[in-house]
C-alpha positions in Angstrom: 4.3 -14.2 13.6 3.1 -15.5 17.0 6.0 -16.5 19.2 7.0 -17.6 22.6 9.4 -15.2 24.4 11.8 -16.2 27.2 13.2 -13.1 28.9 15.7 -12.8 31.6 16.4 -9.3 33.0 19.2 -8.7 35.5 19.5 -5.5 37.4 22.6 -4.9 39.4 22.8 -2.1 42.0 26.1 -2.0 43.8 26.5 -5.6 45.0 22.7 -6.5 44.9 21.6 -8.5 41.9 17.8 -8.8 41.0 16.8 -11.4 38.3 13.4 -11.3 36.7 12.3 -14.1 34.4 9.3 -14.1 32.1 7.9 -16.6 29.6 5.1 -15.1 27.5 3.5 -15.1 24.1 4.2 -12.3 21.8 4.4 -11.0 18.2 7.5 -11.0 16.1 8.2 -9.5 12.7 11.1 -8.4 10.6 11.0 -5.4 8.2 14.3 -5.1 6.3 17.0 -5.0 8.9 14.6 -4.0 11.7 13.1 -6.6 14.1 10.0 -5.9 16.2 9.1 -7.9 19.3 6.0 -7.1 21.4 4.4 -8.7 24.4 2.1 -7.9 27.3 3.8 -7.3 30.6 2.7 -9.2 33.7 3.1 -9.1 37.4 6.5 -10.8 37.0 8.0 -7.7 35.3 6.3 -5.3 37.7 4.4 -3.6 34.8 1.2 -5.5 34.7 -1.3 -3.8 32.3 1.5 -2.5 30.0 2.6 -3.6 26.6 6.3 -3.6 25.7 7.7 -3.3 22.2 11.4 -3.9 21.5 12.7 -2.7 18.1 16.3 -3.7 17.0 18.4 -2.5 14.1 21.5 -4.7 13.8 23.9 -4.5 16.7 23.9 -0.7 16.8 20.5 0.5 17.8 17.5 -0.7 19.8 14.6 0.8 21.6 12.3 -0.5 24.3 8.9 1.2 24.4 6.4 0.5 27.1 2.8 1.8 27.1 -0.1 1.3 29.5 0.1 1.6 33.3 3.8 2.5 32.9 5.2 4.5 29.9 8.8 4.7 28.8 10.9 4.9 25.7 14.5 3.8 26.2 16.9 4.3 23.3 19.8 1.9 23.4 22.7 2.7 21.1 26.1 1.1 21.4 28.7 3.3 23.1 26.3 6.2 23.4 24.2 7.8 26.1 20.6 8.8 25.6 18.3 10.7 27.9 15.0 8.8 28.1 11.5 9.5 29.5 10.2 7.1 32.1 6.7 7.5 33.6 5.4 5.4 36.5 2.1 5.6 38.5 4.0 7.5 41.2 5.7 10.1 38.9 7.8 10.8 35.8 11.6 11.1 35.4 14.3 11.4 32.8 17.1 8.8 33.0 20.4 8.5 31.2 21.0 5.2 29.4 24.5 4.3 28.4 24.8 1.2 26.2 27.7 -1.2 26.5 26.6 -4.0 24.2 23.9 -5.2 21.8 24.2 -8.8 20.5 21.6 -9.5 17.9 21.2 -13.1 16.8 17.7 -12.8 15.5 16.7 -14.3 12.2 13.3 -14.5 10.4 12.5 -17.7 12.5 13.5 -16.1 15.9 16.7 -16.3 17.8 18.3 -14.4 20.7 19.0 -10.8 21.7 21.3 -9.5 24.5 21.4 -5.9 25.7 23.7 -4.5 28.4 23.4 -0.9 29.6 23.8 1.4 32.6 21.1 3.8 33.9 21.7 7.0 35.8 19.5 9.9 37.0 20.9 13.4 37.2 24.4 11.9 36.6 24.1 9.6 39.7 24.5 5.9 39.0 21.3 3.8 39.4 22.0 0.4 38.0 23.7 -1.9 35.5 21.2 -3.9 33.4 21.2 -6.9 31.2 18.3 -8.3 29.1 18.3 -11.6 27.3 15.4 -12.4 25.0 15.0 -15.7 23.3 12.3 -15.9 20.6 10.8 -19.0 19.0 7.7 -19.9 17.0 4.7 -20.5 19.2 
């Protein structure tokens, strides 16, 4: 189904807090207990020319896959750390993603999703991150 997506992303590095907001059109579908949300990135996210797909299974597991000018596949699993591939125009890296929380309030009509996780590289802290997605029929 075609939807409107309101996304707020917060990145916290030490005391510095960066907030990114995006309102965009996307596609939303449910298959059993799995939700798929996809949208085109824009200049606002810093990934213009890429497409992002968020896949969520309950409140235990999610993934964020980006393809296009930037490529990444983040695996977000509550209370677990995953090592994930991240490719940018300037180079590639492997980052560690430790998930603190997934709150899934998505229904067949839309709803809200909250993700909170920490990113490190080579064991060194990079940032704490929060993503809030609100999905409604277009």
